[in-house]
Structures are given as C-alpha cells and as structure tokens.
N, C-alpha and C positions, 0 to 999 in steps of 0.2 A: 598338312599340305604346305608345300614351300611357296613363298611369295614369288610371283613372276618377276623376271628381270625387267626393271623399268626402262632400260635401253631398248627393249624389244616391244614396248608398249607405245601405241600412238593414240593420243586423245584429239579428236576433231580433225579429220581429214587424212589424206594420204600423201601429203607434200614432202615426207621424208622417206621415200622408198629408195634408199641407197644403202650400200654395204656398211657404212659407218655414219652415224648421225652427226651433224655439225657440232652439237654440244659435246659429244664424246671426243671428237677430233680436237676441239679447242681445249678441253680439259687436259687431254694427254700431252698437248703441246704448250700448255701454260699460256694461252693467248688471252690477253686482257679483254674486258667486257665490250668495249666499242668495236674492236676488231672482230671479236666473236660474233657480235650482232651482224656486222657486215657480211661475214662468212655465211651466217644463217640465211640472211635474205638472198644472197647470191645463189645459194644451193637450192632454194625452193621457188624462185620466181617463175620458172617455166611451168611448174605443175600446180601451184596454188591458185593463181589468178589467170585463168585462160584469157588471153587478149588484153591483159592489163600489165602495166609496168609499175604498179604500186611498190612491190618489193625492191625493184631496182631504184626507185626514187628514195625509198627509205634508206637503202645502202648508201646512195649518193649523199643524202643528208647527213648520215652518220660520219661519212668520210670528211665532209665539210666541217662538222663539229670537231672531229679529231684534229684536222689541220689547224683550226682556230685555237683549240686548247694547247696544242704543241707549240704554236707560234707564240702564244702568251707566255708559256713556260720558258721559252728561249729568249724572251725580251728582257 
C-alpha cells in the first residue's frame, strides 16, 4: 500500500481547507521561516479561532520581530 501524500493529510482541525497549503506555497516560492509563519497565520485565522484574533496577533508579532531583526542587520 502506498503512503498517502502528506500534503493531503491534516492533523488536528480543519483550518487549512484551501487549494494549496501555506507550507507548500512557501516551499515552492522559497519564502523564509518568519515570512512563512506570517503567511500561515494569515491563511488560517478566520477558521481556526472563531471570534478570536490570536493568529492575527501572532502574525503581527512575527512581523515586528522581522522588522527588528532586519533593522539590526542594516545598522
């Protein structure tokens, strides 16, 4: 029996019910970790936490971290 495609498998929840998973999009576009995480949180916030902005706040925090790290790198 062939192993199922891990990109078609979901563990814990239905928050990635979209044509392409964020991880696959980020991999194919060679998007770095922090930016990939922001994309992941933005893609799932509406369905994962009904009535909650936790994923938006996580994305915002990661953007703030990215700005800080890039600012330090340019200094």
